[in-house]
C-alpha positions in Angstrom: 9.6 -1.7 -24.7 11.5 0.3 -22.1 13.5 -1.5 -19.4 13.0 -0.8 -15.7 15.8 0.6 -13.7 17.7 -1.9 -11.5 16.3 -2.0 -8.1 18.5 -1.5 -5.1 19.1 -4.8 -3.3 19.8 -3.1 0.1 16.9 -2.7 2.5 15.4 0.8 2.5 15.1 0.7 6.3 18.1 0.2 8.6 19.0 0.2 12.3 17.3 -1.5 15.3 13.5 -1.5 15.5 11.9 0.9 17.9 8.2 0.8 18.8 6.4 4.0 17.8 5.6 6.6 20.4 1.9 5.7 20.5 2.7 2.0 21.2 5.3 2.9 23.9 2.7 5.2 25.5 0.1 2.4 25.3 2.5 0.0 27.2 3.0 2.7 29.8 -0.7 3.2 30.1 -1.2 -0.5 30.7 1.4 -0.5 33.4 -0.2 2.5 35.1 -3.6 0.9 34.9 -2.2 -2.3 36.4 -0.6 -0.4 39.3 -3.8 1.5 40.0 -5.8 -1.7 40.0 -3.3 -3.3 42.5 -2.5 -0.5 44.8 -5.5 2.0 44.7 -8.6 0.7 46.5 -11.6 0.6 44.3 -9.7 1.7 41.2 -9.9 -1.6 39.2 -13.1 -0.6 37.3 -11.4 2.6 36.2 -8.2 0.8 35.3 -10.2 -1.8 33.2 -12.0 1.0 31.4 -8.7 2.8 30.7 -7.2 -0.4 29.2 -10.4 -1.0 27.1 -10.2 2.6 25.8 -6.6 2.1 24.8 -7.4 -1.1 22.9 -10.2 0.7 21.1 -7.7 3.4 20.0 -5.3 0.8 18.8 -8.1 -1.0 16.9 -9.2 2.3 15.3 -5.7 3.1 14.2 -5.4 -0.4 12.6 -8.7 0.2 10.7 -7.5 3.6 9.4 -5.2 2.8 6.4 -3.5 6.2 6.4 -2.8 6.3 10.2 0.8 6.5 11.4 0.1 5.6 15.0 1.1 2.0 14.6 4.3 2.7 12.7 5.8 4.4 9.7 3.3 4.8 6.8 4.0 6.6 3.5 0.9 8.5 2.4 2.6 11.0 0.1 5.8 11.1 -1.9 8.9 12.9 -0.4 9.2 16.7 -0.9 12.0 16.1 -3.5 9.7 14.0 -5.6 6.9 16.6 -5.3 9.4 19.3 -6.3 10.0 17.3 -9.5 6.2 17.3 -10.0 6.0 13.6 -9.6 3.0 11.5 -8.5 2.6 7.8 -8.0 -0.2 5.8 -9.6 -0.6 2.6 -7.6 -2.7 -0.3 -9.0 -3.7 -3.1 -6.6 -4.9 -6.8 -6.6 -3.6 -7.9 -10.0 -2.3 -9.0 -12.3 -5.5 -9.7 -14.2 -5.1 -11.1 -17.8 -8.3 -9.5 -18.9 -7.5 -6.0 -17.5 -3.8 -5.5 -16.9 -2.6 -5.6 -20.5 -5.0 -2.8 -21.4 -3.8 -0.8 -18.4 -0.2 -1.3 -19.6 -1.2 -0.1 -23.1 -2.8 3.1 -21.7 0.2 3.9 -19.6 2.5 3.4 -22.6 0.3 5.7 -24.7 0.8 8.5 -22.2 4.4 7.7 -21.3 3.6 7.3 -17.6 4.8 4.7 -15.1 2.9 2.9 -12.3 3.4 0.7 -9.3 1.5 -2.6 -9.2 0.9 -3.9 -5.7 0.4 -7.5 -6.8 -1.0 -10.6 -5.1 1.9 -13.0 -5.3 -0.3 -16.1 -6.1 -1.7 -14.2 -9.1 1.8 -13.3 -10.2 2.7 -17.0 -10.0 -0.4 -17.8 -12.0 0.4 -15.3 -14.7 4.2 -15.0 -14.7 4.6 -13.7 -18.3 2.2 -10.9 -17.6 4.1 -10.0 -14.4 7.4 -9.9 -16.3 5.8 -7.7 -18.9 4.8 -5.2 -16.3 8.4 -4.9 -15.2 9.7 -5.0 -18.8 7.5 -2.0 -19.7 9.2 0.1 -16.9 6.7 -0.3 -14.1 7.2 -1.8 -10.6 5.7 -4.8 -8.8 5.5 -4.5 -5.1 4.2 -6.8 -2.3 0.5 -7.0 -1.6 0.7 -10.3 0.3 0.7 -13.8 -1.1 -3.1 -14.5 -1.0 -4.8 -11.2 -0.1 -6.5 -13.1 2.8 -9.4 -11.3 4.4 -8.3 -12.0 8.0 -4.8 -10.5 7.3 -5.2 -7.7 9.9 -5.9 -10.3 12.6 -2.6 -12.1 12.2 0.2 -12.1 14.7 3.9 -11.7 14.1 4.4 -15.3 12.8 1.4 -15.1 10.5 2.5 -11.7 9.1 6.0 -12.9 8.5 4.9 -16.1 6.8 2.5 -14.4 4.5 4.7 -11.5 3.5 8.0 -13.4 3.2 6.3 -16.0 1.1 5.1 -13.2 -1.2 8.6 -11.7 -1.3 10.0 -15.0 -2.5 7.3 -15.6 -5.1 7.5 -12.1 -6.5 11.3 -12.2 -6.7 11.3 -15.6 -8.3 9.1 -14.4 -11.2 10.3 -10.8 -11.7 13.9 -11.0 -10.6 13.3 -8.0 -8.3 12.8 -8.1 -4.6 10.0 -5.7 -3.5 10.8 -2.8 -1.1 7.3 -1.6 -0.6 4.3 -3.3 1.1 0.6 -2.5 1.1 -1.8 -4.5 3.4 -5.1 -5.8 2.0 -7.6 -2.9 2.3 -4.8 -1.1 4.2 -5.9 -2.8 7.5 -3.3 -3.9 10.0 -2.4 -4.3 13.7 0.6 -3.3 15.9 2.5 -6.5 15.0 2.9 -5.6 11.3 5.4 -2.7 11.6 8.3 -4.7 13.2 7.8 -7.5 10.7 8.1 -5.1 7.8 11.2 -3.6 9.3 12.9 -6.9 9.7 12.0 -7.8 6.0 13.4 -4.4 4.7 10.0 -3.2 3.6 8.2 0.1 4.0 4.5 0.4 4.4 2.8 2.6 1.7 -0.8 3.6 1.7 -2.1 6.5 -0.4 -3.1 10.1 -0.5 -6.5 9.5 -2.1 -8.4 6.6 -3.6 -11.2 6.2 -6.0 -13.0 3.3 -4.3 -13.1 1.6 -7.7 -13.7 -1.9 -6.3 -17.3 -0.8 -5.5 -18.0 2.4 -7.4 -19.3 1.7 -10.9 -19.4 5.4 -12.1 -16.0 6.3 -13.7 -16.7 10.1 -13.2 -17.2 9.7 -9.5 -14.0 7.6 -9.2 -12.1 10.2 -11.3 -13.4 13.1 -9.1 -12.2 11.4 -6.0 -8.7 10.9 -7.4 -8.3 14.4 -8.9 -9.9 16.6 -6.2 -7.1 18.9 -5.1 -4.6 16.7 -7.1 -1.1 17.9 -6.7 2.5 16.9 -7.0 3.5 14.2 -4.5 0.2 12.5 -4.4 -0.1 8.7 -4.2 -3.3 7.5 -6.1 -5.0 4.1 -5.7 -6.7 2.2 -8.4 -7.4 -1.6 -9.0 -6.8 -3.9 -12.0 -7.9 -6.8 -9.9 -11.3 -6.9 -8.1 -12.4 -3.9 -10.2 -16.0 -2.8 -10.2 -17.7 -2.9 -13.6 -19.4 0.1 -15.3 -23.0 -0.1 -16.6 -21.4 -1.2 -19.9 -19.6 -4.0 -18.2 -16.1 -2.6 -18.5 -13.7 -2.6 -15.5 -14.0 0.9 -14.2 -10.2 1.5 -14.2 -10.2 1.3 -18.0 -12.6 4.3 -18.2 -10.9 6.2 -15.4 -7.3 5.8 -16.4 -7.3 7.7 -19.7 -9.0 10.7 -18.1 -6.6 10.6 -15.2 -3.6 10.5 -17.5 -5.0 13.4 -19.5 -5.3 15.3 -16.3 -1.7 14.6 -15.3 -0.6 15.8 -18.8 -2.6 19.0 -18.4 -1.2 19.7 -15.0 2.4 18.8 -16.1 2.6 16.0 -13.6 4.8 12.9 -14.2 3.8 9.5 -12.8 6.8 7.5 -11.6 7.2 4.2 -9.7 7.4 4.3 -6.0 11.0 3.0 -5.9 12.0 5.8 -8.2 10.1 8.5 -6.1 11.4 7.1 -2.8 14.9 6.8 -4.2 15.0 3.0 -3.7 15.7 2.3 -7.4 
């Protein structure tokens, strides 16, 4: 089995944190609304409506996984990686002892690499499987400790506790400290970005996803992943919480061989995110 490249121990982000332009503009908008409510007779209903509209925009941005309004968010690989004809296959919510070993065998068969955004408590439950993922040349990254459904409602302390706990658990099992983070379902709020910055993590979403946690038809999942497929794409599949085909198989096991064949035909190479982002 191939060994993974040593991962850089230095944070991929540096320098002081600065709120993104959208959030700085939102703060200014609030101050303007407050000033109007205080000093312009009869303006308070309009000021209140302006603040409500701003909060609706912030909420919408948090509910849009690929949005960059709340902070940096990687949705495609860098141009240098695209020029090398690289793509990233990302696999979420595992490891799953009934699914992940088969996924690893398929990746080995085609000589491709993937990034597993793992739930840290599942890594702790199946440490040998997690270490095998890394030993086979793949990467494990942070997908929170518990994959809690209210993750996007947390504040700074809740984010830090959940993500830092996952960092410690993943490093203890694999010996590698993650540099990438993906939120459960990609949902978040404005407090996440500064926490990730302080922990030396970058937020990664995807270029396209197959919706394979609810879609049972492998052909439909594959079509979503391969429509306009090109170098630099980040693709999302699931080894945990995977939907089942009519035959009862996790849909990823029917999709992945076809996807890997497509990559081979298009002369695309799947690499880990740390490799593509030059963090390895």
